[in-house]
Backbone as CSV, one residue per row, in Angstrom:
resi,resn,N_x,N_y,N_z,CA_x,CA_y,CA_z,C_x,C_y,C_z
1,MET,45.654,-156.424,-107.165,44.342,-155.942,-107.501,44.425,-154.418,-107.636
2,ALA,43.821,-153.902,-108.669,43.828,-152.449,-108.876,42.482,-152.016,-109.448
3,PHE,42.056,-150.826,-109.044,40.828,-150.236,-109.557,41.135,-148.890,-110.132
4,ASN,40.361,-148.505,-111.167,40.562,-147.174,-111.721,39.938,-146.153,-110.759
5,GLU,40.107,-144.878,-111.048,39.648,-143.817,-110.152,38.130,-143.854,-109.936
6,ALA,37.364,-144.098,-110.966,35.902,-144.167,-110.844,35.491,-145.335,-109.950
7,GLU,36.148,-146.469,-110.122,35.837,-147.635,-109.293,36.205,-147.375,-107.819
8,ARG,37.337,-146.725,-107.606,37.765,-146.391,-106.245,36.743,-145.458,-105.583
9,ARG,36.276,-144.448,-106.319,35.265,-143.527,-105.763,33.983,-144.281,-105.414
10,GLU,33.584,-145.217,-106.281,32.386,-146.008,-106.014,32.559,-146.827,-104.737
11,LEU,33.697,-147.471,-104.590,33.957,-148.254,-103.382,33.955,-147.382,-102.133
12,GLU,34.633,-146.247,-102.206,34.680,-145.347,-101.059,33.281,-144.839,-100.700
13,GLY,32.471,-144.566,-101.704,31.115,-144.128,-101.452,30.274,-145.194,-100.779
14,ARG,30.484,-146.435,-101.181,29.716,-147.534,-100.596,30.038,-147.729,-99.122
15,THR,31.260,-147.471,-98.710,31.626,-147.712,-97.317,30.984,-146.718,-96.377
16,GLY,30.542,-145.574,-96.871,29.980,-144.550,-95.990,28.485,-144.360,-96.102
17,ARG,27.824,-145.077,-96.995,26.374,-144.913,-97.157,25.598,-145.522,-96.005
18,ARG,24.549,-144.857,-95.608,23.700,-145.380,-94.535,22.693,-146.386,-95.049
19,LYS,22.219,-146.236,-96.270,21.153,-147.090,-96.775,21.675,-148.218,-97.655
20,ILE,22.864,-148.635,-97.407,23.415,-149.731,-98.201,23.521,-150.960,-97.302
21,ALA,23.399,-152.089,-97.873,23.502,-153.329,-97.091,24.871,-153.394,-96.414
22,LEU,24.873,-153.811,-95.173,26.128,-153.920,-94.417,27.139,-154.804,-95.130
23,ALA,26.682,-155.906,-95.669,27.601,-156.823,-96.360,28.227,-156.152,-97.580
24,ASP,27.461,-155.316,-98.288,27.989,-154.614,-99.462,29.065,-153.621,-99.040
25,ALA,28.834,-152.908,-97.958,29.835,-151.981,-97.447,31.099,-152.726,-97.021
26,MET,30.929,-153.895,-96.418,32.076,-154.703,-95.994,32.891,-155.154,-97.203
27,ARG,32.211,-155.571,-98.251,32.923,-155.995,-99.482,33.719,-154.830,-100.070
28,ALA,33.117,-153.666,-100.086,33.811,-152.494,-100.610,35.043,-152.178,-99.760
29,GLU,34.910,-152.294,-98.464,36.042,-152.054,-97.570,37.156,-153.065,-97.793
30,ILE,36.795,-154.324,-98.005,37.802,-155.355,-98.322,38.573,-154.938,-99.564
31,ALA,37.877,-154.534,-100.602,38.527,-154.139,-101.854,39.458,-152.953,-101.644
32,LEU,39.005,-151.947,-100.907,39.826,-150.755,-100.675,41.077,-151.091,-99.863
33,LEU,40.923,-151.869,-98.811,42.080,-152.245,-98.008,43.049,-153.104,-98.803
34,ALA,42.519,-153.995,-99.634,43.388,-154.838,-100.457,44.194,-154.013,-101.444
35,THR,43.547,-153.028,-102.065,44.277,-152.197,-103.037,45.273,-151.271,-102.338
36,ALA,45.080,-151.063,-101.037,46.031,-150.252,-100.261,47.210,-151.110,-99.787
37,GLY,47.213,-152.410,-100.165,48.326,-153.269,-99.834,48.207,-154.023,-98.532
38,ARG,47.039,-153.972,-97.898,46.857,-154.712,-96.639,46.758,-156.209,-96.930
39,THR,47.259,-156.997,-96.019,47.217,-158.439,-96.170,45.883,-158.999,-95.687
40,ASN,45.588,-160.232,-96.057,44.329,-160.862,-95.626,44.190,-160.895,-94.110
41,PRO,45.232,-161.283,-93.347,45.079,-161.288,-91.894,44.778,-159.898,-91.320
42,VAL,45.407,-158.864,-91.877,45.180,-157.508,-91.399,43.751,-157.062,-91.693
43,ILE,43.304,-157.310,-92.915,41.945,-156.951,-93.319,40.919,-157.695,-92.440
44,ALA,41.138,-158.998,-92.247,40.204,-159.795,-91.454,40.120,-159.279,-90.033
45,ALA,41.244,-158.973,-89.419,41.254,-158.469,-88.049,40.564,-157.111,-87.949
46,ARG,40.849,-156.253,-88.904,40.253,-154.900,-88.871,38.743,-154.959,-89.019
47,LEU,38.239,-155.837,-89.865,36.808,-155.905,-90.135,36.054,-156.937,-89.292
48,GLY,36.808,-157.728,-88.519,36.163,-158.724,-87.681,35.557,-159.887,-88.441
49,ILE,36.224,-160.284,-89.512,35.754,-161.385,-90.357,36.901,-162.373,-90.508
50,THR,36.629,-163.511,-91.146,37.672,-164.515,-91.317,38.573,-164.208,-92.503
51,GLN,39.776,-164.761,-92.427,40.705,-164.621,-93.552,40.171,-165.325,-94.791
52,VAL,39.410,-166.387,-94.594,38.805,-167.093,-95.725,37.840,-166.185,-96.475
53,THR,37.050,-165.417,-95.720,36.116,-164.477,-96.360,36.857,-163.405,-97.144
54,VAL,37.917,-162.885,-96.562,38.722,-161.866,-97.244,39.298,-162.445,-98.526
55,ALA,39.877,-163.630,-98.439,40.497,-164.269,-99.616,39.449,-164.515,-100.705
56,MET,38.260,-164.975,-100.306,37.196,-165.232,-101.277,36.825,-163.951,-102.044
57,TRP,36.652,-162.845,-101.310,36.258,-161.596,-101.982,37.397,-161.007,-102.809
58,ARG,38.626,-161.151,-102.344,39.760,-160.684,-103.172,39.798,-161.438,-104.491
59,GLN,39.569,-162.750,-104.446,39.570,-163.538,-105.675,38.425,-163.109,-106.581
60,ARG,37.252,-162.872,-106.010,36.114,-162.435,-106.828,36.370,-161.082,-107.472
61,PHE,36.926,-160.162,-106.709,37.243,-158.838,-107.268,38.297,-158.946,-108.349
62,ALA,39.304,-159.776,-108.138,40.360,-159.934,-109.127,39.820,-160.511,-110.424
63,ALA,38.858,-161.396,-110.314,38.292,-162.049,-111.513,37.213,-161.210,-112.195
64,ASN,36.486,-160.409,-111.417,35.313,-159.737,-111.969,35.268,-158.229,-111.737
65,ASP,36.257,-157.624,-111.183,36.238,-156.203,-110.840,35.045,-155.910,-109.924
66,LEU,34.349,-154.823,-110.162,33.224,-154.445,-109.302,31.913,-155.098,-109.704
67,THR,31.938,-155.926,-110.741,30.693,-156.537,-111.194,30.131,-157.518,-110.183
68,VAL,30.907,-157.901,-109.163,30.389,-158.801,-108.141,29.559,-158.048,-107.097
69,LEU,29.606,-156.715,-107.130,28.795,-155.926,-106.212,27.473,-155.579,-106.869
70,PRO,26.423,-155.443,-106.040,25.144,-154.991,-106.620,25.300,-153.564,-107.136
71,THR,24.456,-153.164,-108.070,24.546,-151.792,-108.571,24.226,-150.831,-107.454
72,SER,24.775,-149.628,-107.514,24.595,-148.672,-106.442,23.145,-148.249,-106.275
73,SER,22.323,-148.454,-107.294,20.919,-148.068,-107.190,20.064,-149.209,-106.639
74,ALA,20.678,-150.378,-106.409,19.917,-151.510,-105.867,19.466,-151.189,-104.451
75,SER,18.263,-151.590,-104.128,17.770,-151.304,-102.798,18.371,-152.273,-101.780
76,VAL,18.378,-151.841,-100.543,18.893,-152.678,-99.474,18.073,-153.942,-99.416
77,GLY,18.763,-155.058,-99.350,18.084,-156.338,-99.286,17.800,-156.947,-100.653
78,ALA,18.040,-156.192,-101.721,17.799,-156.713,-103.062,18.854,-157.739,-103.404
79,SER,18.512,-158.669,-104.224,19.442,-159.705,-104.621,20.575,-159.119,-105.436
80,SER,21.783,-159.534,-105.150,22.938,-159.050,-105.888,23.306,-159.974,-107.029
81,GLY,22.520,-161.046,-107.219,22.804,-161.976,-108.294,23.865,-162.991,-107.948
82,MET,24.310,-163.015,-106.685,25.319,-163.965,-106.293,24.683,-165.315,-106.054
83,ARG,25.436,-166.346,-106.253,24.927,-167.699,-106.063,24.759,-168.074,-104.598
84,ARG,25.615,-167.589,-103.744,25.477,-167.876,-102.335,25.883,-166.662,-101.519
85,SER,25.348,-166.546,-100.354,25.623,-165.403,-99.490,26.836,-165.693,-98.637
86,PRO,27.659,-164.662,-98.402,28.782,-164.851,-97.473,28.241,-165.005,-96.072
87,LYS,28.976,-165.646,-95.190,28.545,-165.914,-93.829,29.055,-164.837,-92.874
88,TRP,28.580,-163.582,-93.017,28.986,-162.542,-92.103,27.838,-161.767,-91.632
């Protein structure tokens, strides 16, 4: 999985925002750690989530890039257009 510089900046920005949904920040962190070469077990342990959740988001990012994340202007709690919510 690889992101261009603009996508990487967007992900890094999402991880530090106070007014962003916690789940969105977690997804951004998964993407950043994955592109840094971390394995699913390492990412899961670091973030306190399951390896299944990490694998699911890695697959979504690989298939859709950042389009699986809500736009940065979306308000907290706004629908991201996903079919189902992750269990975290």
